[in-house]
ZAMARGU-4260 file (C-alpha; in steps of 0.2 Angstrom, whole numbers, plus 5000, padded with zeros to 4 digits):
<rodrens>
0) 5305/5235/6313 | 5299/5238/6331 | 5305/5255/6337 | 5312/5250/6353 | 5318/5262/6367
5) 5336/5268/6363 | 5349/5258/6372 | 5364/5264/6382 | 5378/5258/6394 | 5370/5262/6411
10) 5362/5245/6416 | 5352/5237/6430 | 5355/5218/6432 | 5340/5207/6437 | 5345/5190/6443
15) 5330/5178/6444 | 5324/5161/6444 | 5339/5152/6451 | 5340/5140/6466 | 5346/5149/6482
20) 5361/5137/6483 | 5368/5143/6466 | 5363/5161/6467 | 5380/5169/6472 | 5390/5158/6459
25) 5378/5162/6445 | 5377/5180/6449 | 5396/5182/6448 | 5396/5174/6431 | 5381/5185/6425
30) 5390/5201/6431 | 5406/5196/6422 | 5395/5194/6406 | 5388/5211/6409 | 5405/5219/6411
35) 5411/5210/6396 | 5398/5218/6385 | 5403/5236/6391 | 5388/5239/6403 | 5390/5251/6417
40) 5380/5243/6431 | 5372/5255/6442 | 5360/5244/6451 | 5358/5225/6454 | 5344/5215/6461
45) 5338/5197/6464 | 5322/5187/6465 | 5320/5169/6468 | 5304/5164/6459 | 5293/5150/6463
50) 5285/5151/6446 | 5287/5162/6431 | 5273/5174/6428 | 5268/5174/6409 | 5267/5193/6407
55) 5283/5200/6415 | 5292/5184/6421 | 5292/5193/6438 | 5277/5197/6449 | 5268/5213/6446
60) 5275/5220/6462 | 5293/5216/6458 | 5291/5222/6440 | 5285/5239/6447 | 5301/5239/6459
65) 5312/5237/6444 | 5303/5252/6435 | 5306/5263/6451 | 5324/5258/6450 | 5325/5263/6432
70) 5318/5280/6436 | 5329/5282/6451 | 5346/5278/6443 | 5342/5284/6425 | 5346/5266/6418
75) 5345/5264/6400 | 5345/5245/6399 | 5339/5231/6410 | 5347/5214/6409 | 5339/5199/6415
80) 5349/5183/6419 | 5334/5172/6414 | 5328/5169/6396 | 5313/5180/6392 | 5300/5176/6379
85) 5297/5189/6365 | 5280/5194/6373 | 5288/5196/6391 | 5302/5206/6383 | 5290/5218/6374
90) 5279/5220/6390 | 5294/5224/6401 | 5300/5237/6389 | 5283/5245/6389 | 5283/5245/6408
95) 5301/5251/6411 | 5302/5263/6396 | 5320/5257/6392 | 5329/5243/6383 | 5327/5225/6390
100) 5339/5211/6386 | 5339/5193/6393 | 5355/5182/6395 | 5354/5175/6378 | 5353/5193/6370
105) 5368/5198/6381 | 5379/5184/6375 | 5374/5188/6357 | 5379/5206/6360 | 5396/5200/6367
110) 5399/5189/6352 | 5395/5203/6340 | 5408/5214/6348 | 5422/5201/6348 | 5419/5194/6330
115) 5434/5199/6320 | 5435/5187/6305 | 5423/5187/6290 | 5417/5170/6295 | 5415/5175/6313
120) 5405/5190/6308 | 5393/5180/6297 | 5390/5167/6311 | 5386/5180/6323 | 5374/5190/6311
125) 5365/5174/6307 | 5363/5170/6326 | 5357/5188/6329 | 5344/5187/6315 | 5337/5170/6321
130) 5335/5178/6338 | 5327/5193/6331 | 5315/5184/6320 | 5305/5179/6335 | 5304/5196/6342
135) 5296/5206/6327 | 5281/5216/6331 | 5270/5229/6322 | 5280/5244/6326 | 5277/5256/6311
140) 5259/5259/6311 | 5260/5272/6297 | 5266/5258/6286 | 5252/5246/6291 | 5246/5243/6273
145) 5254/5246/6256 | 5240/5253/6245 | 5240/5254/6226 | 5230/5265/6214 | 5214/5262/6205
150) 5211/5243/6203 | 5225/5239/6215 | 5217/5243/6232 | 5218/5227/6243 | 5225/5222/6259
155) 5243/5223/6253 | 5257/5218/6264 | 5259/5223/6282 | 5276/5230/6288 | 5278/5216/6299
160) 5276/5204/6285 | 5289/5214/6275 | 5301/5213/6290 | 5299/5194/6291 | 5302/5192/6272
165) 5317/5203/6272 | 5324/5193/6287 | 5321/5176/6279 | 5330/5182/6263 | 5345/5188/6273
170) 5345/5172/6284 | 5345/5161/6268 | 5359/5171/6261 | 5370/5170/6276 | 5366/5151/6278
175) 5372/5148/6260 | 5388/5158/6263 | 5391/5148/6279 | 5388/5131/6269 | 5402/5136/6257
180) 5413/5139/6272 | 5408/5122/6279 | 5412/5114/6262 | 5430/5122/6262 | 5433/5116/6280
185) 5428/5099/6274 | 5441/5099/6260 | 5454/5105/6272 | 5450/5091/6284 | 5450/5078/6270
190) 5468/5084/6266 | 5473/5081/6284 | 5465/5064/6284 | 5474/5059/6269 | 5491/5063/6277
195) 5486/5055/6293 | 5489/5071/6303 | 5480/5071/6320 | 5469/5086/6325 | 5469/5091/6343
200) 5455/5103/6348 | 5455/5114/6363 | 5438/5115/6372 | 5433/5121/6389 | 5423/5134/6398
205) 5425/5152/6393 | 5440/5161/6402 | 5448/5144/6406 | 5464/5149/6398 | 5463/5140/6381
210) 5470/5154/6370 | 5484/5157/6382 | 5488/5138/6382 | 5487/5138/6363 | 5500/5152/6362
215) 5511/5143/6374 | 5511/5127/6365 | 5512/5134/6347 | 5521/5151/6349 | 5506/5159/6340
220) 5500/5176/6345 | 5481/5173/6346 | 5472/5186/6356 | 5470/5182/6374 | 5462/5192/6389
225) 5455/5189/6406 | 5437/5190/6401 | 5423/5179/6395 | 5423/5175/6376 | 5439/5184/6373
230) 5441/5175/6356 | 5428/5168/6344 | 5437/5165/6328 | 5445/5147/6326 | 5464/5147/6325
235) 5474/5132/6318 | 5492/5130/6320 | 5505/5115/6318 | 5511/5108/6334 | 5528/5098/6334
240) 5528/5085/6347 | 5544/5077/6343 | 5554/5069/6329 | 5541/5062/6317 | 5526/5068/6327
245) 5516/5083/6324 | 5497/5088/6325 | 5486/5102/6320 | 5480/5111/6336 | 5464/5120/6335
250) 5458/5134/6347 | 5439/5136/6347 | 5426/5146/6355 | 5423/5144/6374 | 5407/5136/6381
255) 5396/5142/6394 | 5381/5136/6404 | 5365/5136/6393 | 5374/5142/6378 | 5360/5149/6366
260) 5354/5137/6353 | 5356/5151/6340 | 5374/5151/6343 | 5376/5132/6342 | 5367/5132/6325
265) 5376/5147/6318 | 5394/5141/6324 | 5392/5124/6316 | 5407/5127/6304 | 5418/5132/6319
270) 5412/5117/6330 | 5415/5105/6316 | 5434/5106/6320 | 5429/5100/6338 | 5418/5086/6331
275) 5431/5079/6319 | 5446/5080/6331 | 5457/5065/6335 | 5459/5071/6353 | 5450/5085/6364
280) 5460/5095/6376 | 5447/5099/6389 | 5455/5115/6398 | 5448/5118/6415 | 5452/5133/6427
285) 5459/5123/6442 | 5458/5139/6453 | 5439/5140/6450 | 5430/5133/6465 | 5416/5127/6453
290) 5428/5118/6441 | 5417/5102/6442 | 5402/5111/6437 | 5411/5119/6422 | 5416/5102/6416
295) 5398/5096/6417 | 5392/5111/6407 | 5406/5108/6393 | 5401/5090/6392 | 5383/5094/6389
300) 5388/5106/6375 | 5400/5092/6368 | 5385/5080/6368 | 5374/5093/6359 | 5386/5094/6345
305) 5390/5076/6344 | 5408/5076/6351 | 5405/5068/6368 | 5413/5051/6362 | 5430/5058/6357
310) 5445/5054/6368 | 5448/5068/6380 | 5463/5074/6391 | 5458/5085/6405 | 5470/5099/6407
315) 5469/5108/6424 | 5476/5125/6420 | 5481/5140/6431 | 5492/5129/6442 | 5502/5145/6447
320) 5486/5150/6457 | 5485/5135/6468 | 5494/5131/6484 | 5511/5121/6481 | 5504/5107/6492
325) 5487/5106/6483 | 5482/5088/6479 | 5483/5083/6460 | 5473/5069/6453 | 5479/5059/6439
330) 5462/5054/6432 | 5444/5062/6432 | 5429/5051/6428 | 5440/5039/6418 | 5449/5053/6408
335) 5467/5056/6411 | 5472/5073/6419 | 5487/5084/6415 | 5492/5099/6427 | 5499/5115/6419
340) 5501/5133/6420 | 5499/5141/6403 | 5505/5158/6411 | 5521/5152/6418 | 5524/5136/6407
345) 5525/5124/6421 | 5519/5107/6415 | 5519/5111/6397 | 5533/5099/6392 | 5524/5085/6401
350) 5508/5090/6392 | 5516/5089/6375 | 5521/5071/6379 | 5504/5066/6385 | 5497/5073/6368
355) 5509/5063/6358 | 5505/5047/6368 | 5486/5050/6365 | 5486/5056/6347 | 5499/5043/6341
360) 5492/5028/6350 | 5496/5017/6334 | 5512/5025/6329 | 5526/5013/6322 | 5544/5017/6324
365) 5560/5009/6316 | 5571/5008/6300 | 5566/5005/6282 | 5577/5003/6267 | 5573/5013/6251
370) 5582/5009/6234 | 5590/5023/6224 | 5574/5023/6213 | 5563/5028/6227 | 5568/5046/6229
375) 5550/5052/6227 | 5544/5041/6242 | 5559/5048/6252 | 5554/5066/6248 | 5536/5062/6253
380) 5542/5055/6270 | 5553/5070/6273 | 5539/5082/6268 | 5526/5074/6280 | 5539/5075/6294
385) 5540/5056/6297 | 5559/5054/6295 | 5570/5054/6311 | 5587/5049/6304 | 5595/5044/6288
390) 5610/5033/6284 | 5617/5028/6266 | 5616/5010/6261 | 5629/5000/6251 | 5618/4999/6235
395) 5617/5018/6234 | 5600/5019/6243 | 5595/5025/6260 | 5591/5018/6277 | 5578/5029/6285
400) 5572/5029/6303 | 5554/5033/6303 | 5540/5037/6315 | 5522/5038/6308 | 5504/5032/6311
405) 5501/5013/6307 | 5488/5017/6295 | 5499/5029/6285 | 5513/5016/6285 | 5501/5003/6278
410) 5496/5014/6264 | 5514/5018/6259 | 5522/5001/6261 | 5508/4988/6263 | 5501/4979/6278
415) 5513/4965/6276 | 5529/4976/6278 | 5537/4980/6295 | 5551/4991/6301 | 5567/4985/6308
420) 5575/4989/6324 | 5592/4994/6316 | 5599/4996/6298 | 5607/4981/6291
</rodrens>
């Protein structure tokens, strides 16, 4: 493939093509992304563009200024906050004589570092190959044509064509493996649907505290850190909300402004857990001054994956970082709001109650008599966690106090049956 300049950790950040009113906020996020990739930032510069130049994105004078900064600092990579076309990336590398990345490439690099599971690594590799497939150039001139012997001399296949063919084969192989994973997840979700177990999915802007809240609610030990995209791999755990009420809680990848489309396509198996959820817990960093903007960015991503119509509970996290007398709203854009601190545990008990109310909106509760011959049904009710209490009956049977979804009750006992307020 194209023999690009060797990369390193010393980086120059170029923040371009942003409105002046958003420059400082976006620059902070961009620097966090660079730090999360392990870059050693030696210089940072900004340029507000009236229009993007086709050759370098920047004007010729600003591009030369970046080249001078590379020579002065010994930088090994230049990272642009704005997306670069393949030709702009190649032109800049030729001018700067160092590796050039745009924001999408930087996010893909972070994902490659953070992927731990087999599924996560497959998804990241597929996203990287799709990104790379648009950036192939004729880099190996000594292999420009493959020539045969007598009678076989012809145009042959160029190295660029070979690279494209090999990439296409690998992309097809990865897509087939991920299709099997999607099928497996569909079977798991079908099993949960048969038992009427609600699925609650944690969504939100990256570094909003989703994994910390997930661990606080379930007692799991999912990886958590104060950095962007700390976790990528989906984690599912059972969450008990009370007698007869439990859900499957799913921790998913964090979202960010202008998430690369290659990632949305590659992570469809993971994002299916969000699209098929009964309830979304939209986790928001309440201590972030831009929390309203982050909600809008997450809503845009949810709309892109077809999950924007699902019921949402806004969870304002990091309550411990706010002033004690800070105002707390009960609703945001017709969505209920809960206030918690995943770090200290404040408000988590109330959050459990809100989840139970929203996930079990059609729950029925009461007493039901079972005969001595219905031991199998009794065992199934206990297995699914629907039994709150039990008392023996005079005929040798059982009085069970149940709490379960209405659809599940109708499937077990019939739509005409009802529960009693007390055993008779």
